C-alpha positions as CSV (number, residue, x, y, z in Angstrom):
1,M,-50.3,25.2,-61.0
2,E,-51.8,28.3,-62.6
3,E,-55.2,28.2,-61.0
4,G,-57.9,28.2,-63.7
5,M,-55.5,27.7,-66.6
6,F,-58.1,25.6,-68.4
7,P,-61.9,26.0,-67.7
8,E,-63.3,23.0,-65.8
9,D,-66.9,23.8,-66.7
10,Y,-68.4,23.1,-70.0
11,M,-70.3,25.9,-71.7
12,T,-73.1,26.1,-74.2
13,R,-73.5,29.4,-76.0
14,N,-76.9,31.0,-76.2
15,S,-77.0,34.6,-77.6
16,T,-74.7,36.7,-75.5
17,E,-74.9,34.6,-72.4
18,Y,-73.3,31.4,-71.2
19,F,-75.3,28.7,-69.4
20,L,-72.9,26.5,-67.4
21,Y,-73.5,23.1,-66.1
22,D,-71.3,20.5,-64.4
23,D,-69.8,17.8,-66.4
24,P,-71.8,14.6,-65.6
25,R,-68.6,12.6,-65.8
26,N,-67.4,14.3,-62.6
27,T,-68.7,11.6,-60.3
28,D,-67.6,11.5,-56.7
29,S,-64.6,9.3,-57.1
30,L,-62.1,9.0,-54.2
31,L,-59.9,11.7,-55.8
32,T,-62.9,14.0,-56.2
33,Q,-64.0,13.4,-52.6
34,W,-60.5,14.2,-51.4
35,N,-60.4,17.4,-53.5
36,K,-63.7,18.6,-52.1
37,M,-62.6,18.0,-48.6
38,Y,-59.1,19.6,-49.0
39,R,-60.5,22.5,-51.0
40,K,-62.1,23.9,-47.8
41,A,-58.6,24.2,-46.2
42,H,-56.6,25.1,-49.3
43,G,-57.1,28.8,-49.1
44,Y,-55.8,29.0,-45.5
45,V,-52.9,26.6,-46.2
46,S,-51.8,28.5,-49.3
47,G,-52.4,31.8,-47.5
48,V,-49.9,30.9,-44.8
49,I,-47.4,29.7,-47.3
50,C,-47.8,33.0,-49.3
51,I,-47.3,35.2,-46.3
52,F,-44.1,33.3,-45.3
53,G,-42.9,33.2,-49.0
54,L,-43.5,36.9,-49.4
55,F,-41.5,37.8,-46.3
56,S,-38.7,35.3,-47.1
57,N,-38.3,36.5,-50.6
58,I,-38.1,40.1,-49.5
59,V,-35.4,39.1,-47.1
60,N,-33.6,37.1,-49.8
61,T,-33.7,40.2,-52.1
62,I,-32.3,42.5,-49.4
63,V,-29.5,40.2,-48.4
64,L,-28.4,39.2,-51.9
65,T,-28.2,42.8,-53.1
66,R,-25.7,43.9,-50.5
67,K,-22.6,45.2,-52.3
68,H,-20.2,42.7,-50.8
69,V,-22.2,39.7,-51.8
70,I,-23.1,40.7,-55.4
71,T,-22.0,37.9,-57.7
72,P,-23.4,36.5,-61.0
73,V,-25.0,33.6,-59.1
74,N,-26.5,35.9,-56.5
75,C,-27.9,38.1,-59.3
76,I,-29.8,35.2,-60.7
77,L,-31.0,34.2,-57.2
78,T,-32.1,37.7,-56.7
79,A,-34.1,37.6,-59.9
80,I,-35.7,34.4,-58.8
81,A,-36.5,35.9,-55.4
82,V,-38.2,39.0,-57.0
83,V,-40.3,36.8,-59.3
84,D,-41.3,34.5,-56.4
85,G,-42.2,37.4,-54.2
86,L,-44.5,38.9,-56.8
87,K,-46.0,35.5,-57.3
88,M,-46.6,35.1,-53.5
89,S,-48.3,38.5,-53.3
90,D,-50.6,37.8,-56.2
91,N,-51.5,34.3,-54.9
92,L,-52.2,35.7,-51.5
93,I,-54.9,38.0,-52.9
94,F,-56.2,35.1,-55.0
95,A,-56.5,32.8,-52.0
96,V,-58.1,35.3,-49.7
97,Y,-61.0,36.0,-52.2
98,F,-61.5,32.9,-54.2
99,Y,-61.0,30.4,-51.3
100,M,-61.5,32.2,-48.0
101,S,-64.2,34.7,-49.0
102,K,-65.9,32.9,-51.9
103,E,-65.4,29.8,-54.0
104,L,-63.7,29.4,-57.3
105,K,-67.0,28.5,-59.0
106,W,-69.2,30.3,-61.5
107,E,-72.2,29.8,-59.1
108,S,-70.6,32.1,-56.5
109,N,-71.9,35.2,-58.3
110,H,-68.6,37.0,-58.8
111,S,-68.4,40.6,-60.0
112,F,-66.9,41.7,-63.3
113,A,-63.9,43.2,-61.5
114,W,-63.0,40.0,-59.7
115,I,-63.3,37.8,-62.8
116,Y,-61.2,40.3,-64.7
117,Y,-58.6,40.1,-61.8
118,L,-58.8,36.3,-62.2
119,L,-57.8,36.5,-65.8
120,I,-54.9,38.8,-64.8
121,H,-53.9,36.3,-62.1
122,I,-53.9,33.4,-64.6
123,N,-51.7,35.2,-67.1
124,F,-49.5,36.7,-64.4
125,S,-49.0,33.3,-62.9
126,I,-48.0,31.8,-66.2
127,V,-45.5,34.6,-66.8
128,C,-44.0,34.3,-63.3
129,H,-43.8,30.5,-63.4
130,T,-42.2,30.5,-66.8
131,M,-39.8,33.3,-65.9
132,A,-38.8,31.5,-62.6
133,M,-38.2,28.3,-64.6
134,L,-36.0,30.0,-67.2
135,F,-34.0,31.8,-64.5
136,T,-33.5,28.4,-62.8
137,V,-32.3,26.9,-66.0
138,Y,-29.9,29.8,-66.4
139,L,-28.7,29.3,-62.9
140,A,-28.0,25.6,-63.5
141,A,-26.3,26.4,-66.8
142,Y,-24.1,29.1,-65.3
143,R,-23.1,26.8,-62.4
144,Y,-22.4,24.0,-64.9
145,M,-20.1,26.2,-66.9
146,F,-18.4,27.3,-63.7
147,V,-17.9,23.8,-62.2
148,C,-17.5,21.7,-65.2
149,K,-15.9,24.0,-67.7
150,N,-14.0,26.3,-65.3
151,E,-15.3,29.4,-67.1
152,T,-15.3,32.1,-64.4
153,G,-14.3,35.5,-65.9
154,S,-13.9,38.6,-63.9
155,R,-16.5,39.4,-61.2
156,K,-17.4,42.8,-62.7
157,Y,-17.7,41.3,-66.2
158,G,-19.8,38.4,-64.9
159,V,-22.2,40.5,-63.0
160,R,-22.7,42.9,-65.9
161,Q,-23.3,40.1,-68.4
162,T,-25.6,38.2,-66.0
163,T,-27.7,41.3,-65.5
164,I,-28.1,41.8,-69.2
165,A,-29.1,38.1,-69.6
166,I,-31.7,38.4,-66.8
167,V,-33.3,41.4,-68.6
168,I,-33.3,39.5,-71.9
169,I,-34.8,36.4,-70.3
170,G,-37.5,38.5,-68.5
171,T,-38.5,40.3,-71.7
172,S,-38.5,37.2,-73.8
173,T,-40.7,35.4,-71.3
174,I,-43.4,38.1,-71.5
175,L,-43.3,37.8,-75.3
176,L,-43.3,34.0,-75.1
177,C,-46.4,34.0,-72.9
178,S,-48.2,36.7,-74.7
179,P,-50.4,34.3,-76.8
180,Y,-52.0,33.1,-73.5
181,F,-53.2,36.7,-72.9
182,F,-55.9,36.3,-75.6
183,L,-57.2,32.9,-74.5
184,Y,-60.0,34.0,-72.2
185,Q,-62.6,36.7,-71.8
186,V,-65.0,37.8,-69.1
187,E,-68.6,36.7,-69.8
188,K,-72.0,37.3,-68.1
189,V,-73.5,34.0,-67.0
190,S,-77.0,32.9,-66.0
191,N,-77.6,30.4,-63.3
192,M,-80.1,27.9,-64.7
193,S,-81.8,27.5,-61.3
194,D,-82.6,31.1,-60.3
195,S,-81.5,33.2,-63.4
196,S,-79.2,35.4,-61.3
197,Q,-76.6,37.4,-63.1
198,A,-72.9,37.1,-62.5
199,Y,-69.7,36.9,-64.3
200,W,-67.2,34.1,-65.1
201,Y,-64.6,33.5,-67.7
202,S,-64.6,31.5,-70.9
203,Y,-62.6,30.9,-74.0
204,S,-62.4,34.1,-76.1
205,D,-64.2,34.6,-79.4
206,F,-60.8,34.2,-81.1
207,A,-60.1,30.9,-79.3
208,L,-63.5,29.5,-80.1
209,A,-63.1,30.4,-83.8
210,H,-59.6,28.9,-83.9
211,S,-59.6,25.6,-82.1
212,V,-56.0,24.8,-83.2
213,Y,-55.0,27.9,-81.2
214,V,-56.2,26.3,-78.0
215,V,-54.6,23.0,-78.8
216,I,-51.2,24.6,-79.5
217,L,-51.3,26.5,-76.2
218,F,-52.2,23.4,-74.3
219,W,-49.3,21.5,-75.8
220,S,-46.9,24.3,-75.4
221,Y,-47.9,24.7,-71.8
222,S,-46.9,21.1,-71.1
223,V,-43.7,21.4,-73.1
224,M,-42.7,24.6,-71.1
225,K,-43.1,22.5,-68.0
226,V,-41.4,19.2,-69.0
227,V,-38.5,20.2,-71.3
228,P,-36.8,22.6,-68.8
229,C,-37.1,20.0,-66.1
230,I,-35.3,17.5,-68.3
231,I,-32.6,20.0,-69.1
232,L,-32.3,20.8,-65.4
233,M,-31.9,17.1,-64.5
234,F,-29.1,16.8,-67.0
235,L,-27.3,19.8,-65.7
236,I,-27.5,19.0,-62.0
237,T,-26.4,15.4,-62.8
238,R,-23.2,16.8,-64.5
239,I,-22.7,19.2,-61.6
240,V,-22.9,16.5,-59.0
241,M,-20.5,14.3,-61.0
242,A,-18.1,17.2,-61.1
243,I,-18.4,17.8,-57.4
244,H,-17.8,14.2,-56.7
245,H,-14.7,14.3,-58.9
246,S,-13.5,17.4,-57.0
247,N,-14.0,15.7,-53.7
248,E,-12.0,12.6,-54.8
249,T,-9.2,14.9,-55.9
250,L,-9.3,16.7,-52.6
251,K,-9.0,13.5,-50.7
252,R,-6.0,12.5,-52.7
253,L,-4.3,15.8,-52.2
254,Q,-4.9,15.7,-48.5
255,K,-2.1,13.2,-48.2
256,S,0.2,15.9,-49.6
257,S,1.5,18.7,-47.5
258,R,0.9,21.1,-50.3
259,L,-2.7,21.7,-50.8
260,P,-3.4,25.3,-51.8
261,N,-6.9,26.9,-51.2
262,R,-8.4,23.8,-49.7
263,S,-11.1,25.8,-47.9
264,G,-11.9,27.6,-51.1
265,I,-12.5,24.2,-52.9
266,R,-14.8,23.1,-50.0
267,Q,-16.7,26.4,-50.1
268,R,-17.2,26.2,-53.8
269,N,-18.5,22.6,-53.5
270,Q,-20.8,23.7,-50.7
271,T,-22.3,26.4,-52.8
272,S,-22.7,24.0,-55.7
273,Y,-24.6,21.5,-53.5
274,M,-26.9,24.3,-52.3
275,L,-27.7,25.4,-55.8
276,V,-28.2,21.7,-56.8
277,I,-30.8,21.4,-54.0
278,V,-32.5,24.6,-55.1
279,V,-32.8,23.3,-58.7
280,L,-33.8,19.7,-57.6
281,I,-36.6,21.1,-55.5
282,F,-37.8,23.1,-58.5
283,V,-37.8,19.9,-60.6
284,I,-39.6,17.8,-58.0
285,T,-42.4,20.4,-57.6
286,E,-42.7,21.3,-61.3
287,M,-42.3,18.0,-63.1
288,P,-45.5,16.3,-61.8
289,N,-47.5,19.2,-63.1
290,G,-45.9,19.0,-66.6
291,I,-46.4,15.3,-66.8
292,L,-50.1,15.4,-65.8
293,I,-50.7,18.2,-68.3
294,F,-49.0,16.2,-71.0
295,I,-51.1,13.1,-70.3
296,S,-54.2,15.4,-70.2
297,S,-53.5,16.5,-73.7
298,F,-54.3,12.9,-74.8
299,S,-57.3,12.3,-72.6
300,E,-60.0,14.8,-71.7
301,H,-61.3,12.3,-69.1
302,F,-57.9,12.2,-67.4
303,F,-57.9,16.0,-67.3
304,V,-61.4,16.2,-65.7
305,E,-61.0,13.3,-63.3
306,V,-57.3,13.5,-62.3
307,Y,-55.6,16.8,-63.2
308,S,-58.5,19.0,-62.1
309,N,-58.8,17.2,-58.8
310,L,-55.1,17.5,-58.1
311,G,-55.0,21.2,-59.0
312,D,-54.9,22.5,-55.4
313,A,-52.2,20.0,-54.4
314,L,-50.0,21.0,-57.4
315,D,-50.6,24.6,-56.5
316,I,-49.3,24.0,-53.0
317,L,-46.1,22.3,-54.4
318,A,-45.5,25.4,-56.6
319,L,-46.0,27.7,-53.7
320,L,-43.6,25.7,-51.5
321,N,-41.0,25.8,-54.2
322,S,-41.2,29.6,-54.2
323,S,-40.9,29.8,-50.4
324,V,-38.1,27.4,-49.3
325,N,-35.0,29.1,-50.8
326,F,-34.7,31.3,-47.7
327,I,-34.4,28.2,-45.5
328,L,-31.9,26.6,-47.7
329,Y,-29.7,29.8,-47.8
330,C,-29.8,30.0,-44.0
331,L,-28.8,26.3,-43.6
332,M,-26.2,26.0,-46.3
333,N,-24.7,29.4,-47.0
334,Q,-22.4,30.9,-44.4
335,Q,-22.1,34.3,-46.2
336,F,-25.9,34.6,-46.4
337,R,-26.2,33.9,-42.6
338,E,-23.5,36.4,-41.7
339,T,-24.9,39.1,-43.9
340,L,-28.4,38.5,-42.5
341,R,-27.1,38.6,-38.9
342,R,-25.3,41.9,-39.6
343,L,-28.4,43.4,-41.1
344,I,-30.5,42.4,-38.1
345,K,-27.9,43.5,-35.7
346,F,-27.5,46.9,-37.4
347,N,-31.3,47.5,-37.5
348,F,-31.6,46.4,-33.8
349,V,-28.8,48.6,-32.6
350,G,-29.9,51.5,-34.8
351,N,-33.4,51.4,-33.2
């Protein structure tokens, strides 16, 4: 979840200041009580995950960019690792300040600089999430063409074309997410109890003047979550079916003495299974967020009572998704393990 994607406080405008108050509908339901209790530990939990995720994605990038392992699929996995690593570093800063040092509340008397960073964090998270999602769709589509359509091409051609596609996807994502950059602005706020000055964020003047702009962004945000997940489910279903067919064919051919490149077929299926798991984990962690946002677009009460209280849990799911690929590669990809072992051995002997 992009923390703070939609303001949870309701604001009343008075001159150049905002007076904020808690929504009276936010009663202490069981979900609210759980959120308040877990929120105290969320910063530390997410911080640990971010540190591991940052380290693991750096290792992924180093291993996957070795000359002898560069393939179109590994180029896409490298792009995902770079985006996830950037996301981990940003979320680590976010967790340290807004959860460990202070609270993500307007009453915490935040400085202008930190609230400005919060807006950068919100937009940066949206871009990274969307970019990682589109890279994952591209990964699944590429594997689908390879397994189900037998479209391989030369390695050099495939790597070149894949790199161009990655650049196009990355650039298009920034343009696609650019409308979100103008949704919020930093505002000076006054605490109604002691009149102390601080800063928080609110809808921008443009957003307040064009309510349809906010509605469109809200809907598009849910669509960007749900639609790619549906596409991914379709693609991985077809890939699994193709792998199953390949395994059945392999079993039939095992009865024959002539079975060329049997190890190659098994290795290809093993790689496909690994990529299917990578995509499936992405769907499992992203789909709930998209569904909850979609429901929230019909019910403001659901957004306040359910989605807002589940925000930290959804955030942990997204962070886990960006951190587990290293473990999957080590468990399921022999070439990755061998390359990593050689790098460790080379550095150890070199020192």
